[in-house]
Z-matrix of the N, CA and C atoms (Angstrom, degrees):
N
C 1 1.458
C 2 1.559 1 109.09
N 3 1.265 2 118.31 1 132.94
C 4 1.535 3 120.52 2 179.46
C 5 1.467 4 112.57 3 -78.92
N 6 1.382 5 116.95 4 -43.86
C 7 1.499 6 120.50 5 -176.85
C 8 1.619 7 103.88 6 -104.60
N 9 1.306 8 112.94 7 131.19
C 10 1.428 9 120.04 8 -166.62
C 11 1.550 10 115.49 9 -87.38
N 12 1.398 11 118.37 10 -22.59
C 13 1.441 12 114.63 11 -177.78
C 14 1.567 13 108.61 12 -145.13
N 15 1.334 14 114.51 13 167.34
C 16 1.517 15 116.61 14 -175.58
C 17 1.546 16 110.02 15 -71.70
N 18 1.302 17 121.35 16 -32.23
C 19 1.474 18 122.78 17 -178.55
C 20 1.435 19 109.62 18 -62.55
N 21 1.402 20 119.36 19 -48.92
C 22 1.467 21 123.83 20 176.98
C 23 1.554 22 108.94 21 -60.24
N 24 1.238 23 116.90 22 -47.19
C 25 1.456 24 118.32 23 179.23
C 26 1.519 25 113.38 24 -58.74
N 27 1.288 26 117.71 25 -42.46
C 28 1.520 27 123.57 26 -176.23
C 29 1.562 28 105.50 27 -67.11
N 30 1.286 29 119.20 28 -44.87
C 31 1.459 30 122.02 29 -179.66
C 32 1.569 31 111.81 30 -64.17
N 33 1.335 32 117.24 31 -44.86
C 34 1.474 33 119.39 32 176.78
C 35 1.488 34 111.16 33 -63.43
N 36 1.289 35 115.05 34 -39.10
C 37 1.531 36 119.38 35 179.53
C 38 1.532 37 108.57 36 -61.33
N 39 1.340 38 116.35 37 -46.94
C 40 1.481 39 119.87 38 -179.54
C 41 1.525 40 107.59 39 -58.67
N 42 1.322 41 118.37 40 -48.61
C 43 1.523 42 118.92 41 179.66
C 44 1.452 43 111.72 42 -57.93
N 45 1.308 44 115.80 43 -43.42
C 46 1.467 45 117.66 44 -176.06
C 47 1.514 46 114.45 45 -72.16
N 48 1.323 47 115.97 46 -34.39
C 49 1.480 48 120.72 47 -177.74
C 50 1.517 49 113.60 48 -87.64
N 51 1.386 50 118.08 49 -31.98
C 52 1.385 51 117.53 50 -171.68
C 53 1.517 52 109.52 51 -117.66
N 54 1.366 53 121.43 52 -55.97
C 55 1.426 54 125.09 53 -170.73
C 56 1.524 55 114.45 54 -63.96
N 57 1.280 56 116.05 55 -55.62
C 58 1.511 57 120.55 56 -177.92
C 59 1.497 58 110.81 57 -61.70
N 60 1.391 59 123.95 58 -51.93
C 61 1.425 60 118.68 59 176.74
C 62 1.516 61 116.17 60 -57.87
N 63 1.289 62 113.52 61 -39.71
C 64 1.515 63 119.72 62 176.21
C 65 1.475 64 114.04 63 -65.33
N 66 1.314 65 116.75 64 -34.24
C 67 1.480 66 119.74 65 -178.72
C 68 1.607 67 107.31 66 -74.18
N 69 1.390 68 116.67 67 -40.63
C 70 1.399 69 122.37 68 175.07
C 71 1.464 70 114.10 69 -58.08
N 72 1.339 71 113.77 70 -49.94
C 73 1.452 72 120.15 71 -179.53
C 74 1.565 73 111.36 72 -62.68
N 75 1.289 74 116.81 73 -45.21
C 76 1.498 75 121.12 74 172.04
C 77 1.523 76 116.82 75 -52.10
N 78 1.330 77 112.59 76 -49.07
C 79 1.481 78 118.04 77 -175.85
C 80 1.540 79 106.49 78 -68.45
N 81 1.277 80 115.51 79 -40.68
C 82 1.543 81 116.62 80 -175.48
C 83 1.512 82 108.90 81 -66.30
N 84 1.266 83 120.64 82 -41.20
C 85 1.427 84 127.30 83 175.37
C 86 1.497 85 113.29 84 -59.86
N 87 1.360 86 112.95 85 -52.88
C 88 1.511 87 119.29 86 179.96
C 89 1.508 88 113.55 87 -66.93
N 90 1.308 89 118.40 88 -32.56
C 91 1.476 90 122.60 89 175.11
C 92 1.533 91 112.27 90 -65.25
N 93 1.377 92 114.37 91 -38.82
C 94 1.450 93 116.93 92 175.71
C 95 1.512 94 115.05 93 -70.09
N 96 1.352 95 114.63 94 -35.33
C 97 1.488 96 118.98 95 -175.60
C 98 1.566 97 112.50 96 -79.74
N 99 1.451 98 110.98 97 -42.93
C 100 1.452 99 115.05 98 -174.26
C 101 1.523 100 112.51 99 -107.84
N 102 1.320 101 117.06 100 -0.64
C 103 1.481 102 117.16 101 176.82
C 104 1.410 103 111.12 102 76.90
N 105 1.380 104 122.79 103 30.64
C 106 1.371 105 124.04 104 175.79
C 107 1.560 106 111.12 105 -58.64
N 108 1.313 107 122.13 106 144.70
C 109 1.493 108 126.44 107 -174.80
C 110 1.591 109 107.43 108 -74.85
N 111 1.355 110 110.57 109 150.56
C 112 1.518 111 121.68 110 167.05
C 113 1.572 112 111.86 111 61.48
N 114 1.324 113 116.62 112 34.28
C 115 1.488 114 118.67 113 -177.67
C 116 1.543 115 111.91 114 -56.47
N 117 1.275 116 114.07 115 -49.41
C 118 1.480 117 115.90 116 -179.22
C 119 1.580 118 112.92 117 -64.76
N 120 1.287 119 117.09 118 -35.59
C 121 1.520 120 116.35 119 -176.83
C 122 1.525 121 108.63 120 -78.45
N 123 1.264 122 118.01 121 -35.76
C 124 1.453 123 120.91 122 -179.90
C 125 1.572 124 110.64 123 -67.07
N 126 1.343 125 113.37 124 -49.13
C 127 1.490 126 116.08 125 179.32
C 128 1.478 127 111.51 126 -67.98
N 129 1.331 128 121.47 127 -35.28
C 130 1.435 129 122.66 128 172.55
C 131 1.529 130 116.95 129 -61.38
N 132 1.374 131 111.99 130 -35.89
C 133 1.451 132 118.31 131 176.87
C 134 1.494 133 113.37 132 -68.93
N 135 1.420 134 118.12 133 -42.68
C 136 1.418 135 126.68 134 173.07
C 137 1.560 136 108.90 135 -55.83
N 138 1.351 137 114.20 136 -48.79
C 139 1.456 138 117.30 137 -177.15
C 140 1.549 139 111.99 138 -60.69
N 141 1.321 140 114.56 139 -43.77
C 142 1.430 141 121.31 140 -176.66
C 143 1.580 142 106.02 141 -63.89
N 144 1.329 143 121.36 142 -49.05
C 145 1.451 144 123.63 143 175.02
C 146 1.503 145 110.61 144 -48.83
N 147 1.365 146 114.59 145 -53.79
C 148 1.400 147 123.62 146 -177.37
C 149 1.501 148 113.04 147 -52.92
N 150 1.424 149 114.85 148 -46.30
C 151 1.443 150 118.91 149 -178.58
C 152 1.518 151 112.96 150 -67.28
N 153 1.391 152 115.03 151 -36.63
C 154 1.500 153 120.39 152 175.40
C 155 1.552 154 110.94 153 -64.07
N 156 1.362 155 116.08 154 -40.68
C 157 1.477 156 116.37 155 179.02
C 158 1.470 157 110.74 156 -70.91
N 159 1.328 158 117.67 157 -34.86
C 160 1.510 159 119.54 158 174.72
C 161 1.501 160 112.37 159 -56.42
N 162 1.362 161 115.61 160 -45.16
C 163 1.444 162 121.33 161 -179.70
C 164 1.525 163 112.58 162 -62.10
N 165 1.318 164 115.61 163 -42.38
C 166 1.447 165 119.71 164 176.13
C 167 1.495 166 112.97 165 -59.71
N 168 1.313 167 114.00 166 -46.23
C 169 1.480 168 121.69 167 179.26
C 170 1.440 169 111.82 168 -63.30
N 171 1.321 170 121.65 169 -37.71
C 172 1.469 171 123.16 170 179.79
C 173 1.588 172 109.15 171 -73.35
N 174 1.266 173 117.99 172 -38.55
C 175 1.459 174 114.85 173 171.85
C 176 1.435 175 118.57 174 -61.85
N 177 1.344 176 117.12 175 -41.15
C 178 1.497 177 123.27 176 171.94
C 179 1.550 178 111.45 177 -62.47
N 180 1.244 179 120.04 178 -41.33
C 181 1.423 180 124.12 179 175.46
C 182 1.496 181 113.98 180 -62.51
N 183 1.343 182 116.80 181 -43.91
C 184 1.468 183 121.13 182 176.40
C 185 1.420 184 112.13 183 -64.88
N 186 1.328 185 117.79 184 -42.71
C 187 1.519 186 120.55 185 175.19
C 188 1.566 187 114.21 186 -58.52
N 189 1.303 188 110.90 187 -45.08
C 190 1.509 189 118.72 188 -176.61
C 191 1.538 190 108.22 189 -60.74
N 192 1.300 191 119.06 190 -47.41
C 193 1.463 192 119.83 191 -178.76
C 194 1.468 193 110.32 192 -72.65
N 195 1.337 194 123.05 193 -37.79
C 196 1.421 195 125.31 194 178.69
C 197 1.559 196 112.14 195 -57.50
N 198 1.341 197 112.99 196 -39.54
C 199 1.447 198 121.59 197 178.98
C 200 1.507 199 114.99 198 -76.85
N 201 1.353 200 116.17 199 -2.94
C 202 1.482 201 119.62 200 -174.83
C 203 1.447 202 121.28 201 65.92
N 204 1.339 203 116.29 202 22.75
C 205 1.423 204 121.41 203 -175.48
C 206 1.517 205 111.12 204 -75.03
N 207 1.311 206 115.08 205 -18.18
C 208 1.516 207 118.67 206 178.54
C 209 1.565 208 113.95 207 -71.97
N 210 1.365 209 116.59 208 -7.92
C 211 1.443 210 120.58 209 -177.35
C 212 1.557 211 105.26 210 -97.19
N 213 1.356 212 112.71 211 138.65
C 214 1.471 213 121.09 212 176.06
C 215 1.476 214 110.78 213 -84.45
N 216 1.242 215 120.95 214 -17.91
C 217 1.389 216 121.90 215 178.38
C 218 1.584 217 112.50 216 174.93
N 219 1.221 218 117.97 217 -164.21
C 220 1.501 219 124.83 218 -179.25
C 221 1.518 220 112.74 219 -126.94
N 222 1.324 221 118.14 220 124.47
C 223 1.511 222 119.38 221 179.63
C 224 1.582 223 99.38 222 -100.69
N 225 1.376 224 113.18 223 116.62
C 226 1.437 225 119.43 224 176.66
C 227 1.551 226 108.15 225 -101.76
N 228 1.340 227 112.61 226 117.06
C 229 1.471 228 120.63 227 -177.20
C 230 1.476 229 110.47 228 -101.65
N 231 1.350 230 117.83 229 130.86
C 232 1.369 231 125.99 230 172.20
C 233 1.571 232 111.02 231 -83.85
N 234 1.306 233 117.20 232 102.72
C 235 1.500 234 125.56 233 -174.25
C 236 1.457 235 110.18 234 -66.14
N 237 1.352 236 123.85 235 -21.74
C 238 1.438 237 128.03 236 -170.07
C 239 1.558 238 109.53 237 -98.96
N 240 1.288 239 118.08 238 -15.11
C 241 1.497 240 123.02 239 -177.41
C 242 1.491 241 107.17 240 -75.33
N 243 1.354 242 115.43 241 137.26
C 244 1.486 243 125.22 242 -177.92
C 245 1.540 244 108.50 243 -78.51
N 246 1.396 245 114.67 244 -27.75
C 247 1.448 246 116.49 245 -173.89
C 248 1.458 247 112.59 246 -99.71
N 249 1.337 248 123.68 247 8.38
C 250 1.416 249 125.12 248 177.05
C 251 1.456 250 113.05 249 75.78
N 252 1.433 251 113.13 250 51.59
C 253 1.462 252 118.87 251 -178.35
C 254 1.551 253 109.91 252 -74.30
N 255 1.379 254 117.53 253 138.72
C 256 1.396 255 119.99 254 178.88
C 257 1.549 256 109.72 255 -153.38
N 258 1.249 257 118.28 256 159.26
C 259 1.467 258 124.01 257 172.46
C 260 1.475 259 107.99 258 -125.45
N 261 1.306 260 112.35 259 139.34
C 262 1.529 261 120.00 260 174.46
C 263 1.486 262 107.39 261 -107.42
N 264 1.327 263 119.33 262 118.30
C 265 1.498 264 126.31 263 177.23
C 266 1.484 265 110.14 264 -104.96
N 267 1.284 266 115.30 265 125.01
C 268 1.514 267 121.19 266 -179.45
C 269 1.490 268 109.02 267 -132.94
N 270 1.353 269 120.92 268 138.03
C 271 1.430 270 123.76 269 177.63
C 272 1.533 271 112.73 270 -71.46
N 273 1.335 272 116.74 271 -45.12
C 274 1.463 273 117.75 272 -179.25
C 275 1.538 274 113.03 273 -134.93
N 276 1.349 275 113.53 274 105.72
C 277 1.419 276 120.87 275 -171.30
C 278 1.585 277 110.50 276 -65.94
N 279 1.366 278 117.29 277 -31.94
C 280 1.485 279 122.88 278 -178.75
C 281 1.607 280 106.86 279 -63.51
N 282 1.352 281 114.86 280 -43.21
C 283 1.431 282 116.10 281 179.73
C 284 1.538 283 113.05 282 -68.50
N 285 1.272 284 116.20 283 -31.23
C 286 1.497 285 120.91 284 177.94
C 287 1.564 286 110.72 285 -69.77
N 288 1.268 287 115.65 286 -36.86
C 289 1.456 288 121.56 287 -178.20
C 290 1.557 289 112.31 288 -68.57
N 291 1.357 290 116.39 289 -24.28
C 292 1.472 291 122.24 290 -177.99
C 293 1.519 292 111.94 291 -87.54
N 294 1.372 293 119.79 292 -7.26
C 295 1.456 294 124.38 293 -175.71
C 296 1.528 295 113.08 294 -84.28
N 297 1.325 296 118.94 295 148.66
C 298 1.446 297 119.78 296 173.48
C 299 1.520 298 109.47 297 -91.46
N 300 1.408 299 114.22 298 -29.55
C 301 1.508 300 120.44 299 176.64
C 302 1.479 301 104.88 300 -139.83
N 303 1.345 302 114.40 301 152.68
C 304 1.422 303 118.78 302 173.61
C 305 1.516 304 111.21 303 -136.56
N 306 1.243 305 116.00 304 160.06
C 307 1.557 306 120.99 305 175.28
C 308 1.547 307 105.55 306 -118.61
N 309 1.237 308 117.28 307 134.47
C 310 1.475 309 125.10 308 -179.24
C 311 1.494 310 109.96 309 -124.06
N 312 1.425 311 114.48 310 151.11
C 313 1.381 312 122.38 311 168.84
C 314 1.503 313 108.01 312 -87.77
N 315 1.326 314 117.31 313 144.79
C 316 1.461 315 123.16 314 174.92
C 317 1.523 316 110.91 315 -114.87
N 318 1.333 317 110.37 316 127.79
C 319 1.472 318 115.30 317 178.11
C 320 1.525 319 106.91 318 -127.76
N 321 1.360 320 117.48 319 140.57
C 322 1.447 321 118.05 320 178.17
C 323 1.544 322 108.98 321 -98.55
N 324 1.261 323 116.97 322 153.19
C 325 1.454 324 126.78 323 -178.56
C 326 1.490 325 107.89 324 -143.00
N 327 1.332 326 115.67 325 128.02
C 328 1.504 327 119.49 326 179.90
C 329 1.471 328 109.48 327 -94.00
N 330 1.279 329 122.79 328 116.04
C 331 1.403 330 123.45 329 -177.93
C 332 1.528 331 111.72 330 106.17
N 333 1.321 332 114.24 331 175.26
C 334 1.445 333 117.36 332 -176.26
C 335 1.556 334 109.06 333 -67.93
N 336 1.353 335 116.01 334 133.12
C 337 1.422 336 126.21 335 -175.96
C 338 1.471 337 109.79 336 -105.09
N 339 1.282 338 122.28 337 127.27
C 340 1.407 339 125.97 338 171.46
C 341 1.434 340 110.52 339 -105.73
N 342 1.380 341 120.72 340 122.87
C 343 1.403 342 128.95 341 -177.45
C 344 1.461 343 112.50 342 -65.48
């Protein structure tokens, strides 16, 4: 994974989606109005940096989902149980308790499941 934590990812994503496009648009507009120098070069440079940052963010996002890190745990459902027997397996219960929403994998199991 290229980006090591969610906070860094969220900050870089904000920069790539909001700050850099806004900065490029601002400079382009002001260069046209006030005659600032190198408008095309500066805006082109910002756009190139933004495209590179977007590629890095996409690679990190793909790796994150491929590794299954977006799941809080696994819900193992016993498909043979009449009462809806299931187990919920989670790696870090403290992390789970701090979340407002979670995403879980669902696996089915025929017969009594031992966690």
